[in-house]
C-alpha positions as CSV (number, residue, x, y, z in Angstrom):
1,X,0.3,-0.1,0.1
2,X,1.0,3.8,-0.1
3,X,1.9,6.4,2.3
4,X,-0.7,8.1,3.8
5,X,-1.5,10.5,6.3
6,X,-4.6,9.3,7.9
7,X,-6.7,11.1,11.2
8,X,-9.0,9.4,13.0
9,X,-11.4,11.3,14.6
10,X,-13.2,9.2,17.5
11,X,-13.5,9.8,21.0
12,X,-13.4,6.2,22.5
13,X,-9.9,5.5,23.1
14,X,-10.3,1.6,22.8
15,X,-12.1,1.8,19.4
16,X,-9.6,4.1,18.5
17,X,-6.6,2.3,19.0
18,X,-7.9,-0.7,17.6
19,X,-8.9,0.6,14.6
20,X,-5.4,2.2,14.8
21,X,-3.7,-0.8,15.3
22,X,-5.7,-3.0,12.6
23,X,-5.2,0.4,9.9
24,X,-1.6,0.1,10.7
25,X,-1.4,-3.9,9.1
26,X,-2.5,-2.5,6.0
27,X,-0.6,1.1,6.0
28,X,2.4,-0.3,7.6
29,X,4.6,2.8,6.3
30,X,1.6,5.2,6.6
31,X,1.2,8.0,9.3
32,X,-1.9,7.2,11.4
33,X,-2.9,9.9,14.1
34,X,-5.8,9.8,16.8
35,X,-7.7,13.2,17.7
36,X,-10.5,12.1,20.3
37,X,-12.0,15.8,19.8
38,X,-13.5,18.0,17.3
39,X,-10.8,20.3,18.9
40,X,-8.3,18.4,18.4
41,X,-9.1,17.5,15.0
42,X,-9.3,21.0,13.8
43,X,-6.1,21.3,15.4
44,X,-4.5,18.8,13.5
45,X,-5.7,19.7,10.2
46,X,-4.4,23.2,10.4
47,X,-1.4,22.2,11.2
48,X,-0.9,18.8,9.3
49,X,-1.9,18.0,5.9
50,X,-4.1,15.0,6.0
51,X,-5.1,12.4,2.6
52,X,-7.8,10.8,4.8
53,X,-9.9,11.4,7.9
54,X,-11.8,8.8,9.5
55,X,-14.6,10.6,11.2
56,X,-17.2,9.9,14.2
57,X,-20.5,11.5,13.6
58,X,-20.8,11.7,17.5
59,X,-18.1,13.7,19.6
60,X,-17.5,14.8,22.9
61,X,-17.7,18.6,21.9
62,X,-19.8,18.8,18.8
63,X,-21.2,17.1,15.6
64,X,-18.6,15.5,13.6
65,X,-20.4,16.6,10.5
66,X,-19.2,20.1,11.2
67,X,-16.0,19.5,10.5
68,X,-16.8,18.9,6.7
69,X,-18.2,22.1,6.5
70,X,-15.3,23.8,8.7
71,X,-12.6,22.3,6.7
72,X,-14.0,23.4,3.3
73,X,-13.1,27.0,4.2
74,X,-9.8,26.0,4.5
75,X,-7.5,26.9,1.7
76,X,-6.2,24.2,-0.3
77,X,-7.7,21.5,2.1
78,X,-7.9,18.4,0.1
79,X,-8.5,15.7,2.4
80,X,-11.2,13.1,2.1
81,X,-14.2,11.9,4.4
82,X,-14.9,8.6,5.3
83,X,-17.8,8.2,8.2
84,X,-17.2,6.3,10.7
85,X,-20.9,5.9,12.9
86,X,-23.6,3.9,14.3
87,X,-26.0,6.2,12.8
88,X,-28.2,4.8,10.2
89,X,-29.9,8.3,9.5
90,X,-30.7,8.4,5.8
91,X,-31.6,12.0,5.4
92,X,-27.6,12.7,7.6
93,X,-26.1,10.1,4.8
94,X,-27.8,12.2,2.1
95,X,-26.6,15.6,3.3
96,X,-22.7,14.0,3.8
97,X,-22.6,12.6,0.8
98,X,-23.7,15.6,-1.3
99,X,-21.1,17.2,1.0
100,X,-18.3,14.7,-0.2
101,X,-18.0,12.0,2.2
102,X,-16.5,9.1,0.5
103,X,-18.6,6.4,2.4
104,X,-20.1,5.4,5.6
105,X,-18.7,2.1,7.6
106,X,-21.0,1.2,10.3
107,X,-19.5,0.8,13.7
108,X,-19.0,-2.9,15.0
109,X,-17.2,-4.4,17.4
110,X,-15.0,-5.8,14.7
111,X,-12.3,-3.5,14.1
112,X,-10.0,-5.8,11.9
113,X,-13.3,-6.0,9.3
114,X,-13.8,-2.4,9.8
115,X,-10.1,-1.3,8.6
116,X,-10.5,-3.6,5.8
117,X,-13.8,-1.8,4.9
118,X,-11.6,1.6,4.7
119,X,-8.6,0.2,3.2
120,X,-10.7,-1.1,0.1
121,X,-12.2,2.5,-0.1
122,X,-8.7,4.1,-0.2
123,X,-7.8,1.5,-2.8
124,X,-10.5,2.7,-4.9
125,X,-10.3,6.2,-4.7
126,X,-6.7,6.4,-5.4
127,X,-7.7,4.5,-8.9
128,X,-10.7,7.1,-9.6
129,X,-8.2,10.1,-10.1
130,X,-7.0,8.0,-13.3
131,X,-10.9,8.4,-14.6
132,X,-12.6,11.3,-16.1
133,X,-16.3,11.8,-15.8
134,X,-18.5,14.7,-17.8
135,X,-21.3,16.1,-16.2
136,X,-23.8,17.2,-18.8
137,X,-26.7,19.1,-17.6
138,X,-28.5,22.4,-18.6
139,X,-29.1,23.7,-15.0
140,X,-25.7,24.9,-13.2
141,X,-26.8,24.4,-9.5
142,X,-26.7,20.6,-10.6
143,X,-23.8,20.3,-12.8
144,X,-21.6,21.8,-9.8
145,X,-23.1,20.0,-7.4
146,X,-22.2,16.6,-9.2
147,X,-18.9,18.2,-9.8
148,X,-18.2,18.6,-6.3
149,X,-19.2,15.4,-5.3
150,X,-16.9,13.6,-7.5
151,X,-14.1,15.6,-7.3
152,X,-14.2,14.8,-3.7
153,X,-14.3,11.2,-4.8
154,X,-10.8,12.0,-6.9
155,X,-12.2,12.0,-10.2
156,X,-11.3,14.5,-12.7
157,X,-14.5,16.2,-13.8
158,X,-15.3,18.2,-17.1
159,X,-18.8,19.4,-17.6
160,X,-21.2,20.3,-20.7
161,X,-24.7,22.2,-20.9
162,X,-26.1,19.9,-23.3
163,X,-26.3,16.9,-25.7
164,X,-24.4,18.8,-28.5
165,X,-21.8,20.1,-26.3
166,X,-21.1,16.6,-25.4
167,X,-20.6,15.0,-28.4
168,X,-18.5,17.5,-29.4
169,X,-16.2,17.4,-26.3
170,X,-16.4,13.8,-26.3
171,X,-14.8,14.2,-30.3
172,X,-12.1,15.9,-28.8
173,X,-11.3,14.8,-25.4
174,X,-10.9,11.4,-23.6
175,X,-13.7,10.8,-21.6
176,X,-14.3,7.4,-19.1
177,X,-18.2,8.3,-18.3
178,X,-20.8,10.3,-18.9
179,X,-23.4,11.5,-16.5
180,X,-26.4,12.9,-18.7
181,X,-29.8,14.5,-18.0
182,X,-32.1,13.4,-20.4
183,X,-34.5,16.9,-21.1
184,X,-32.1,19.7,-22.2
185,X,-32.5,22.4,-25.1
186,X,-30.3,21.9,-28.2
187,X,-29.8,18.4,-27.4
188,X,-31.5,16.1,-24.8
189,X,-30.0,12.6,-23.6
190,X,-31.8,10.4,-25.8
191,X,-30.7,12.5,-29.0
192,X,-27.3,11.8,-27.7
193,X,-27.6,8.7,-27.5
194,X,-28.9,7.8,-30.9
195,X,-25.9,10.1,-32.3
196,X,-23.4,8.0,-29.7
197,X,-24.5,5.0,-31.6
198,X,-23.0,6.2,-34.8
199,X,-19.4,6.6,-33.3
200,X,-17.9,3.1,-32.1
201,X,-15.3,5.1,-29.9
202,X,-17.9,7.1,-28.2
203,X,-20.4,4.0,-27.9
204,X,-17.5,2.5,-25.7
205,X,-18.3,5.1,-22.9
206,X,-20.8,4.3,-20.2
207,X,-23.1,6.5,-20.3
208,X,-26.2,6.9,-17.5
209,X,-29.3,9.3,-18.1
210,X,-30.6,11.2,-15.3
211,X,-34.2,11.5,-16.1
212,X,-37.9,12.7,-14.3
213,X,-39.6,10.6,-16.3
214,X,-41.6,7.7,-14.8
215,X,-42.6,6.3,-18.1
216,X,-41.9,2.5,-18.4
217,X,-41.6,2.9,-21.9
218,X,-39.1,5.7,-22.1
219,X,-36.8,4.3,-19.6
220,X,-37.0,1.0,-21.9
221,X,-36.3,3.2,-24.8
222,X,-33.0,4.8,-23.2
223,X,-31.9,1.2,-22.4
224,X,-32.1,0.3,-26.2
225,X,-30.2,3.3,-27.1
226,X,-27.3,2.4,-25.2
227,X,-27.8,3.7,-21.8
228,X,-25.7,1.4,-19.7
229,X,-28.2,2.5,-16.7
230,X,-31.3,5.1,-15.9
231,X,-31.4,7.4,-12.5
232,X,-34.8,8.4,-12.0
233,X,-35.2,12.1,-10.0
234,X,-35.5,13.3,-7.6
235,X,-32.1,10.7,-7.2
236,X,-30.6,9.6,-3.9
237,X,-26.9,10.8,-4.2
238,X,-25.4,7.4,-2.7
239,X,-27.3,5.5,-5.6
240,X,-25.8,8.0,-7.9
241,X,-22.1,7.6,-6.6
242,X,-22.6,3.9,-6.1
243,X,-23.8,3.4,-9.7
244,X,-20.5,5.7,-11.1
245,X,-18.3,4.1,-8.9
246,X,-19.6,0.4,-9.9
247,X,-18.9,1.1,-13.8
248,X,-15.6,2.8,-13.3
249,X,-14.8,-0.7,-11.4
250,X,-15.6,-2.6,-14.4
251,X,-13.2,-0.3,-16.3
252,X,-10.8,-0.8,-13.9
253,X,-11.1,-4.4,-14.2
254,X,-10.8,-4.3,-18.0
255,X,-7.8,-1.9,-18.2
256,X,-6.1,-4.1,-15.6
257,X,-7.3,-7.5,-17.5
258,X,-6.1,-5.1,-20.7
259,X,-2.7,-4.6,-19.2
260,X,-2.2,-7.8,-18.1
261,X,-2.9,-9.1,-21.4
262,X,-0.3,-6.6,-22.6
263,X,2.3,-7.5,-20.3
264,X,1.6,-11.5,-21.1
265,X,2.2,-10.7,-24.9
266,X,5.2,-8.6,-24.0
267,X,6.6,-11.7,-21.9
268,X,5.3,-14.3,-24.7
269,X,7.4,-12.2,-26.9
270,X,10.3,-12.0,-24.5
271,X,10.2,-15.6,-24.0
272,X,9.8,-16.4,-27.9
273,X,13.0,-14.0,-28.2
274,X,15.0,-16.0,-25.7
275,X,13.5,-19.3,-27.1
276,X,15.2,-18.4,-30.6
277,X,18.4,-17.4,-29.2
278,X,18.6,-20.4,-27.0
279,X,17.9,-22.5,-30.0
280,X,21.2,-21.5,-31.8
281,X,23.0,-23.1,-28.4
282,X,21.3,-26.6,-28.4
283,X,19.8,-29.1,-31.2
284,X,16.4,-28.7,-32.6
285,X,15.8,-32.3,-31.0
286,X,17.0,-31.7,-27.4
287,X,15.4,-27.8,-27.5
288,X,12.0,-29.8,-28.4
289,X,12.2,-32.2,-25.5
290,X,12.8,-29.1,-23.3
291,X,10.1,-27.0,-24.4
292,X,7.4,-29.8,-24.1
293,X,8.0,-29.3,-20.4
294,X,10.1,-32.4,-19.8
295,X,11.6,-33.0,-16.6
296,X,15.1,-31.7,-17.0
297,X,17.9,-33.2,-14.1
298,X,21.1,-34.9,-14.0
299,X,20.4,-38.4,-15.2
300,X,21.7,-40.6,-18.0
301,X,21.0,-43.8,-20.1
302,X,22.9,-46.6,-21.9
303,X,21.8,-46.4,-25.6
304,X,23.2,-47.0,-29.3
305,X,24.2,-44.1,-31.0
306,X,25.9,-43.3,-34.2
307,X,28.9,-40.7,-33.5
308,X,30.3,-38.3,-36.2
309,X,33.6,-36.6,-35.3
310,X,35.1,-33.9,-37.8
311,X,37.6,-31.6,-37.8
312,X,39.8,-29.5,-40.1
313,X,43.4,-30.9,-41.2
314,X,45.8,-28.8,-39.6
315,X,43.7,-26.1,-38.4
316,X,46.1,-24.7,-35.9
317,X,48.8,-23.9,-39.0
318,X,46.4,-22.9,-41.1
319,X,44.7,-20.4,-38.8
320,X,48.5,-18.8,-38.0
321,X,48.7,-17.4,-41.4
322,X,45.4,-15.7,-41.5
323,X,44.2,-12.5,-40.1
324,X,41.9,-13.0,-37.5
325,X,38.5,-11.4,-39.5
326,X,39.5,-13.7,-42.3
327,X,39.5,-16.7,-39.9
328,X,36.3,-15.9,-38.2
329,X,34.6,-15.4,-41.7
330,X,35.5,-18.6,-43.0
331,X,35.3,-20.4,-39.8
332,X,31.7,-19.4,-39.5
333,X,31.0,-19.9,-43.0
334,X,32.5,-23.4,-42.4
335,X,30.4,-24.3,-39.2
336,X,27.2,-22.9,-40.5
337,X,27.1,-24.5,-43.8
338,X,27.7,-28.1,-41.8
339,X,25.4,-27.3,-38.9
340,X,22.5,-27.0,-41.8
341,X,23.5,-30.3,-43.1
342,X,23.7,-31.9,-39.8
343,X,20.2,-30.6,-38.8
344,X,18.4,-31.4,-42.1
345,X,19.6,-35.1,-41.7
346,X,18.3,-35.0,-38.0
347,X,21.6,-35.1,-35.8
348,X,21.9,-34.0,-32.9
349,X,24.8,-31.8,-32.4
350,X,26.7,-32.2,-29.4
351,X,29.1,-29.4,-29.4
352,X,32.1,-27.1,-31.4
353,X,35.6,-27.6,-30.0
354,X,37.1,-24.9,-32.0
355,X,37.0,-26.2,-35.5
356,X,35.8,-29.7,-34.5
357,X,32.0,-31.0,-34.8
358,X,30.7,-33.8,-32.6
359,X,27.6,-35.2,-33.5
360,X,25.3,-38.4,-32.9
361,X,22.1,-40.0,-34.3
362,X,19.9,-42.0,-31.8
363,X,19.4,-39.4,-29.0
364,X,16.8,-37.5,-27.8
365,X,15.0,-39.1,-31.0
366,X,15.9,-42.2,-33.2
367,X,14.1,-43.8,-36.3
368,X,15.8,-47.0,-35.5
369,X,19.7,-48.2,-35.7
370,X,20.0,-48.6,-38.9
371,X,18.4,-45.7,-40.2
372,X,20.4,-43.5,-37.8
373,X,23.5,-45.0,-39.2
374,X,22.7,-44.2,-42.7
375,X,21.2,-40.8,-41.9
376,X,24.6,-40.3,-40.1
377,X,26.9,-41.5,-43.2
378,X,24.8,-39.4,-45.8
379,X,25.3,-36.4,-43.9
380,X,28.7,-37.0,-43.8
381,X,28.8,-37.4,-47.9
382,X,26.9,-34.3,-48.1
383,X,29.4,-32.4,-45.8
384,X,32.5,-34.0,-47.5
385,X,30.8,-32.6,-51.0
386,X,29.6,-29.4,-49.6
387,X,33.4,-28.8,-48.4
388,X,34.2,-28.8,-52.0
389,X,31.8,-26.5,-53.3
390,X,33.2,-24.1,-50.4
391,X,36.9,-24.4,-51.0
392,X,36.2,-23.0,-54.8
393,X,34.3,-20.1,-53.5
394,X,37.4,-19.5,-50.8
395,X,39.7,-19.8,-53.5
396,X,38.0,-17.5,-55.4
397,X,37.5,-14.9,-52.7
398,X,41.4,-15.0,-52.3
399,X,42.1,-17.7,-49.7
400,X,45.3,-19.6,-50.6
401,X,44.7,-22.3,-48.0
402,X,40.9,-23.4,-47.9
403,X,40.0,-26.0,-45.2
404,X,40.0,-29.6,-45.6
405,X,38.0,-31.7,-43.1
406,X,38.3,-35.2,-42.2
407,X,35.3,-37.3,-40.6
408,X,35.4,-40.6,-38.4
409,X,31.9,-42.3,-37.7
410,X,31.5,-44.8,-35.0
411,X,28.2,-46.7,-34.1
412,X,28.0,-48.4,-30.4
413,X,26.8,-48.3,-27.0
414,X,27.3,-45.1,-25.2
415,X,26.0,-43.4,-21.7
416,X,24.1,-40.2,-22.9
417,X,22.1,-37.8,-20.9
418,X,22.4,-34.8,-18.7
419,X,26.1,-34.2,-16.8
420,X,27.3,-31.7,-14.7
421,X,25.7,-30.0,-11.5
422,X,22.3,-28.6,-10.1
423,X,23.4,-25.0,-11.6
424,X,25.2,-25.9,-14.7
425,X,24.3,-29.0,-16.8
426,X,25.6,-30.1,-20.3
427,X,23.7,-32.5,-22.3
428,X,26.2,-35.0,-24.1
429,X,27.4,-38.5,-24.7
430,X,30.1,-40.2,-23.1
431,X,32.4,-43.6,-23.3
432,X,34.6,-45.6,-25.9
433,X,32.3,-45.7,-28.6
434,X,32.9,-41.9,-28.5
435,X,36.3,-42.1,-28.5
436,X,36.8,-44.4,-31.3
437,X,35.0,-41.9,-33.7
438,X,37.3,-39.7,-32.6
439,X,40.2,-42.0,-33.5
440,X,38.9,-42.6,-36.6
441,X,38.6,-39.0,-37.4
442,X,42.2,-38.7,-36.6
443,X,43.0,-41.8,-38.9
444,X,41.2,-40.8,-41.8
445,X,43.0,-38.7,-44.8
446,X,41.9,-34.9,-45.9
447,X,38.4,-35.1,-47.4
448,X,38.0,-38.7,-46.5
449,X,34.8,-40.2,-44.1
450,X,36.2,-43.3,-42.1
451,X,33.4,-45.6,-40.8
452,X,34.1,-48.2,-38.3
453,X,33.3,-52.4,-39.2
454,X,30.1,-51.6,-36.6
455,X,29.0,-49.0,-39.0
456,X,29.6,-50.6,-42.4
457,X,27.1,-53.7,-41.6
458,X,24.5,-51.2,-40.9
459,X,24.6,-49.3,-43.8
460,X,26.7,-51.8,-46.7
461,X,23.2,-52.3,-48.0
462,X,22.6,-48.3,-49.1
463,X,26.3,-46.7,-48.7
464,X,29.3,-47.9,-50.9
465,X,32.3,-48.5,-49.2
466,X,35.3,-49.7,-49.3
467,X,37.4,-51.8,-47.0
468,X,40.6,-49.5,-45.9
469,X,42.6,-51.7,-43.7
470,X,42.8,-51.8,-40.2
471,X,43.8,-49.2,-37.3
472,X,45.6,-49.3,-34.0
473,X,43.6,-46.8,-31.7
474,X,45.0,-45.6,-28.6
475,X,42.9,-46.9,-25.9
476,X,41.6,-50.5,-27.8
477,X,43.5,-53.4,-27.5
478,X,42.6,-54.8,-30.8
479,X,43.0,-53.4,-34.1
480,X,40.2,-51.9,-35.5
481,X,38.9,-52.5,-39.1
482,X,38.0,-49.4,-40.9
483,X,36.1,-48.8,-44.4
484,X,36.3,-45.3,-46.4
485,X,32.7,-44.3,-47.6
486,X,32.5,-43.8,-51.6
487,X,29.4,-42.8,-52.1
488,X,25.2,-43.9,-51.7
489,X,24.3,-47.0,-53.3
490,X,23.1,-46.6,-56.7
491,X,20.6,-48.8,-57.4
492,X,21.2,-48.4,-61.1
493,X,24.4,-49.8,-60.7
494,X,26.5,-52.6,-59.2
495,X,30.2,-52.3,-58.2
496,X,32.1,-54.7,-56.6
497,X,35.9,-55.6,-56.0
498,X,38.4,-58.5,-54.6
499,X,41.6,-59.9,-54.7
500,X,41.3,-60.6,-58.7
501,X,38.0,-59.8,-59.1
502,X,36.2,-56.3,-60.5
503,X,33.0,-55.7,-61.9
504,X,31.1,-52.0,-62.8
505,X,27.7,-52.5,-64.2
506,X,25.7,-49.5,-65.0
507,X,22.0,-50.9,-65.6
508,X,20.8,-47.7,-67.2
509,X,23.7,-47.6,-70.1
510,X,23.7,-51.2,-71.1
511,X,22.0,-51.7,-74.5
512,X,18.9,-54.3,-74.5
513,X,20.7,-56.1,-77.4
514,X,23.6,-56.8,-75.2
515,X,21.6,-58.0,-72.1
516,X,21.9,-61.8,-73.3
517,X,25.5,-61.6,-74.0
518,X,26.2,-60.4,-70.6
519,X,24.2,-63.5,-69.0
520,X,26.1,-65.6,-70.8
521,X,29.4,-64.5,-69.3
522,X,28.0,-63.9,-65.9
523,X,26.8,-67.6,-65.9
524,X,30.1,-68.7,-67.7
525,X,31.9,-66.9,-64.9
526,X,29.8,-68.6,-61.9
527,X,30.4,-72.2,-63.5
528,X,33.7,-71.7,-63.6
529,X,33.9,-70.1,-59.9
530,X,31.8,-73.2,-58.9
531,X,33.9,-75.7,-60.6
532,X,37.2,-74.4,-58.7
533,X,35.1,-74.3,-55.3
534,X,34.1,-78.2,-55.9
535,X,37.9,-78.8,-56.8
536,X,39.0,-77.1,-53.6
537,X,36.4,-79.3,-51.4
538,X,37.5,-82.7,-52.8
539,X,41.4,-81.7,-52.1
540,X,40.4,-80.6,-48.4
541,X,38.7,-84.0,-48.5
542,X,41.7,-85.8,-49.6
543,X,43.9,-84.0,-47.1
């Protein structure tokens, strides 16, 4: 709550003290003073400026109501009165409302409830200063009377003498609520309502019509014209005040709702912006998992993945001869193109380590072990081919030592998941098979994609690869068979090679008239090979 200066004018020490204690619960930072008599209250008002005065009507040295008329003569007096009394005299209430009292609160033994009511009144009144009421009446007396009532309630008030002037005013000035008499010269309330309907921005302004008419058909017509409510003369000031306050409370609620909506939209925009930025730091698969609301904790699992390591040959030596700006340009160009290819094939990009790229297939999403392995090798082939295009581009731009990459791929079980602490985690994979992929990359030649035997077995029906030999990999006791990737398998071609044997068939290029002759050649070769095999089997049997 805000800081206010509140004066309690109450002769009962117990009541005053209880009210003081309970108000302090809501207004801890406010100054709250007790005056037990009218004389003491006047002295306080003359010496100090107060925001709110909680006034008992019956005091030892006079009627509390006289404090309103007395204080109204003080220049610059702006305190607002809340009557705190056991009286339920309707005429007195009407007189005091007309004099500008904010509200009446009946005395009760529950001071906590009384303090809460006072707090609610102050909260509302503090919001009213943002709202403008247009009072429209041809009688100056009524205009001024209503103006004084609503100004005392913290509203901003402007006035017009008829509907025509009111229409001009709302077209030029912001107005939150209209309080209008029905019968006026030039343009009455009903004519104003009819004109109001034609302009959406004006039609949205809540409008109360005050009338002396009792004919139900007239009252019904006013409501059909769009009046929010009709107040009949002679009106009770408390009724007018309550209806205006209620409509303004609806406006406050709508404004708060709009404000919350705008704030929510700003927060959504901010989160979307953060989301876009965050997406640059993690793989799309992991990003999707996080934003699907899945729990994130330090956990891992064993899973069979296909892992790719790639780096740039002689990166350190190459970069020493380049300007930092050129290095940044080429490296970012390279990593961007490689990342686009990786994401296209569905890879999870584990990390960039300088010039190196680590990516894997199989977590957090998998299409099956064989499909994951095939996608990984196809990705590597496209990376290899793309780099050739980039090399030509960089050469044309004047870079004499373009990058050459090496790629190693392995398939096997690893431990994958979140590693780290409660404060910082990293999603990655660890294990011997990760290390083997790195060893394969280190053993490959520039521009070569080298895969392990495990990967080869999974992709051999779709990827053309040739046995390259065994390597001795650090950390592995046995020799590691390796295969050099050539190209994706062409279903229109058959190519095979072994010791003493080579065949290369292109089905699309074979002349149809030659097919019978080719079949005869293959059948003859098959027969000869089978004879040699039978002879070898017999010789083995004799031995």
